[in-house]
C-alpha positions in Angstrom: 219.6 182.0 -24.4 222.7 179.9 -25.0 223.0 176.1 -24.9 224.7 176.4 -21.5 222.6 177.3 -18.5 223.6 180.3 -16.4 225.1 179.8 -12.9 222.3 181.7 -11.3 219.4 179.9 -13.1 216.7 178.3 -11.0 218.0 178.6 -7.4 214.6 178.7 -5.8 213.6 175.7 -3.8 210.3 173.8 -4.0 207.8 175.5 -1.7 205.4 173.5 0.4 202.5 174.9 -1.6 204.1 173.7 -4.9 204.8 170.3 -3.4 201.2 169.9 -2.4 200.0 171.0 -5.8 202.2 168.3 -7.5 201.0 165.7 -5.0 197.4 166.6 -5.7 197.9 166.5 -9.4 199.6 163.1 -9.2 196.8 161.6 -7.0 194.1 163.2 -9.1 195.6 162.0 -12.3 195.9 158.4 -11.1 192.4 158.3 -9.7 190.8 159.9 -12.8 192.7 157.6 -15.0 191.6 154.5 -13.1 188.0 155.6 -13.4 188.1 156.5 -17.1 190.6 154.0 -18.7 191.6 151.7 -15.9 195.0 151.2 -14.3 198.1 150.9 -16.6 201.8 150.7 -15.7 202.4 153.6 -18.1 200.6 155.9 -15.7 203.0 155.0 -12.8 206.0 155.6 -15.1 204.6 159.0 -16.1 204.0 160.2 -12.6 207.2 158.7 -11.3 209.3 160.4 -14.0 207.5 163.7 -13.6 207.8 163.8 -9.8 211.5 162.7 -10.0 212.3 165.5 -12.4 210.3 168.1 -10.5 212.0 167.5 -7.2 215.5 166.6 -8.4 217.1 169.9 -9.3 216.1 173.4 -10.3 216.9 172.8 -14.0 215.0 169.5 -14.1 212.1 171.2 -12.4 211.9 173.8 -15.1 212.4 171.1 -17.7 209.4 169.0 -16.6 207.3 172.2 -16.0 207.9 173.1 -19.6 207.3 169.6 -20.9 204.0 169.5 -18.9 202.5 170.8 -22.2 203.3 167.4 -23.8 202.0 165.6 -20.7 198.7 167.4 -21.2 198.6 166.1 -24.8 199.4 162.5 -23.8 196.7 162.5 -21.0 194.0 163.9 -23.4 195.0 161.4 -26.0 194.8 158.5 -23.5 191.4 159.7 -22.2 189.9 159.5 -25.7 189.6 155.8 -25.0 186.9 156.6 -22.5 184.8 158.6 -25.0 185.0 156.9 -28.5 184.2 159.4 -31.3 181.8 156.9 -32.9 179.5 157.5 -29.9 178.9 161.0 -31.2 178.9 160.8 -35.0 178.7 158.2 -37.7 182.0 156.7 -38.9 182.9 157.5 -42.5 184.1 154.4 -44.3 182.8 153.9 -47.8 182.4 157.5 -48.7 186.0 158.4 -47.7 187.3 155.4 -49.6 185.4 156.4 -52.7 186.5 160.0 -52.4 190.1 158.9 -52.2 189.7 156.8 -55.4 187.9 159.6 -57.2 190.6 162.2 -56.5 193.8 160.1 -56.3 192.8 156.8 -57.9 195.4 154.9 -60.0 194.1 153.0 -63.0 195.4 149.6 -64.0 194.2 146.5 -65.7 192.0 145.6 -62.7 190.3 149.0 -62.6 190.9 152.0 -60.3 193.0 151.4 -57.2 193.4 153.7 -54.2 197.1 154.7 -53.6 197.1 152.4 -50.6 196.0 149.4 -52.8 198.6 150.3 -55.4 201.4 150.3 -52.9 200.2 147.0 -51.4 200.8 145.5 -54.8 204.2 147.2 -55.2 205.7 147.0 -51.8 209.3 146.0 -51.3 211.7 145.4 -48.4 213.5 148.8 -48.8 210.3 150.8 -48.6 209.0 148.6 -45.7 212.1 149.4 -43.7 212.3 153.1 -44.5 208.5 153.6 -43.8 209.0 151.9 -40.5 211.9 154.1 -39.6 210.0 157.2 -40.6 206.9 156.2 -38.6 208.9 155.4 -35.5 210.1 159.0 -35.6 206.7 160.7 -35.4 206.9 161.3 -31.6 210.7 161.1 -30.8 211.6 163.8 -33.4 209.2 166.4 -32.0 210.2 165.6 -28.4 213.9 165.7 -29.3 213.4 169.0 -31.1 211.5 170.4 -28.1 214.4 169.3 -25.8 216.9 171.2 -28.1 214.7 174.3 -28.0 214.4 174.1 -24.2 218.1 174.6 -23.8 218.6 176.9 -26.8 215.7 179.3 -26.6 213.0 178.9 -23.9 210.5 181.2 -25.6 210.7 179.2 -28.9 210.4 176.0 -26.9 207.1 177.2 -25.4 205.9 178.5 -28.7 206.7 175.2 -30.4 205.2 173.1 -27.5 201.9 175.1 -27.4 201.6 175.0 -31.2 202.0 171.2 -31.0 199.3 171.0 -28.3 197.0 173.4 -30.3 197.3 171.3 -33.5 196.4 168.2 -31.5 193.4 169.9 -30.0 192.2 170.9 -33.5 192.8 167.4 -34.7 190.9 165.9 -31.8 187.9 168.2 -32.6 187.9 166.9 -36.2 188.1 163.3 -34.9 184.8 163.8 -33.1 183.1 165.7 -35.8 184.3 163.4 -38.6 185.1 159.9 -37.4 186.9 158.1 -40.2 188.2 154.6 -40.8 191.7 154.0 -42.0 192.4 152.2 -45.3 193.5 149.0 -43.6 190.0 148.8 -42.0 188.4 148.6 -45.4 190.8 145.9 -46.4 190.0 143.8 -43.4 186.3 144.6 -42.7 184.9 146.2 -45.8 182.4 149.0 -45.3 180.7 147.5 -42.3 181.1 149.5 -39.0 182.4 147.3 -36.2 182.7 149.2 -32.9 185.7 148.5 -30.6 187.8 147.3 -33.5 191.3 146.9 -32.1 194.3 148.7 -33.6 196.2 147.1 -36.4 199.8 147.5 -37.6 198.6 147.2 -41.3 201.6 147.6 -43.6 204.0 148.2 -40.7 203.8 144.5 -39.9 206.3 144.1 -42.7 208.8 146.1 -40.8 208.3 144.0 -37.7 208.6 140.8 -39.8 211.7 142.0 -41.5 213.5 142.5 -38.2 211.7 139.7 -36.3 210.3 142.2 -33.7 206.9 143.3 -32.4 207.5 147.1 -32.0 204.6 148.3 -34.1 202.3 145.5 -32.8 203.0 146.8 -29.3 202.4 150.4 -30.2 199.1 149.9 -32.1 197.8 147.7 -29.3 197.6 150.9 -27.2 195.8 153.0 -29.8 193.0 155.2 -28.5 190.6 154.9 -31.4 191.1 153.3 -34.8 188.3 155.6 -36.2 190.5 158.7 -36.0 192.3 158.6 -39.3 191.2 162.1 -40.5 193.2 164.2 -40.1 196.6 162.4 -40.0 198.3 163.9 -37.0 201.3 161.8 -37.9 201.6 164.0 -40.9 201.0 167.2 -38.9 203.8 166.7 -36.3 206.9 166.8 -38.6 205.5 169.9 -40.4 205.4 171.8 -37.1 209.0 170.8 -36.4 210.0 171.9 -39.9 208.2 175.2 -39.5 210.1 176.0 -36.3 213.4 174.8 -37.7 212.9 177.3 -40.6 211.6 180.0 -38.3 214.6 179.8 -36.1 217.0 179.6 -39.0 218.7 176.4 -38.1 221.5 175.1 -40.3 221.0 173.6 -43.7 221.6 170.1 -42.4 218.8 170.4 -39.9 216.4 171.8 -42.5 217.2 169.1 -45.0 216.8 166.4 -42.3 213.5 167.7 -41.1 212.2 168.0 -44.7 213.2 164.4 -45.4 211.5 163.2 -42.2 208.3 165.2 -43.0 208.0 163.9 -46.6 209.0 160.4 -45.5 206.2 160.3 -42.9 203.7 161.6 -45.4 204.7 158.8 -47.8 204.8 156.1 -45.1 201.3 157.0 -43.9 199.9 156.1 -47.3 202.3 153.3 -48.2 201.5 151.4 -45.0 197.7 151.8 -45.4 197.3 153.8 -42.2 196.0 156.9 -43.9 194.6 158.0 -47.2 196.2 160.8 -49.1 193.1 162.9 -48.1 194.0 162.2 -44.4 197.6 163.4 -45.0 196.4 166.5 -46.7 194.0 167.1 -43.8 196.9 166.7 -41.4 198.9 169.3 -43.3 195.9 171.7 -43.2 195.5 171.0 -39.5 199.1 171.8 -38.8 199.0 175.0 -40.9 195.8 176.2 -39.2 197.3 175.5 -35.8 200.5 177.4 -36.6 198.6 180.4 -38.0 196.1 180.5 -35.1 198.9 180.3 -32.5 200.8 183.1 -34.2 197.7 185.2 -34.3 197.0 184.7 -30.6 200.6 185.7 -29.7 200.5 188.7 -32.0 197.3 190.0 -30.4 199.1 190.8 -27.2 196.0 190.0 -25.1 195.4 187.7 -22.2 196.7 184.6 -24.0 199.9 186.3 -25.0 200.4 187.5 -21.4 199.8 184.0 -20.0 202.3 182.6 -22.4 204.8 185.2 -21.4 204.4 184.3 -17.8 204.9 180.6 -18.5 208.1 181.4 -20.4 209.3 183.5 -17.5 208.5 180.7 -15.1 210.9 178.2 -16.8 213.7 180.6 -17.5 
């Protein structure tokens, strides 16, 4: 499919049945959200945008239908607040910290430091700014790439979006099986478990202070659970983008750009004390497993593959 849409694309009007389904989903989402996590203005923005795009034009209807995959991800992520993972399993704090130092520890005159502790002692303004820029891209880059694929190749758009969702689902499972505190938690609270600990900007506060803004403070105030550091899904997302950029044989500039973003986010995750190196590696493994699993499901040509095919046809 070319970057330009065809003149005959998407002429069908919204049926009464579809309009009722959208209305039911909208009301059901708002009610369930109110019961689980309480009312937030973000919820109205989401349903307002989704409804506007669905009813505006045929192409925007197909666009928001395709992007409903990302909406499912966001809703699930938001609902995690209602069911903290530390309700189900003990949070790993000291053992993860010690494992990080045992595998990746850096020796100096004071003893052995974790990589996070090392970078706290060797931070500088350039790395602060670059790490902030990389971390700000963790959602915009996948969404922008998905938007490009939507207009360039609908099948690859669906494949990318579903892989993104599958990787998140795998990560969420690990979050509940292995709750884990981030490095900044150890710095602030030691090895004592404190439930309902609020999110923290950690090293990213230096980015906010450098520019005199509160962008990361605002973002981390909305976090679903601070005890979800393993795996680092921040590290998984750019790897999915890079894989699909390579798979679709995009230009050298795109490949280099996504490679830099990927490595930059990996470094920033450790530099800002939001993740251990072990968390980053777990994120890489999670992304790789999700990609392999999705490719296997599509190659089987079973019920899943047929369902995906119907979804692709629905937004073409």
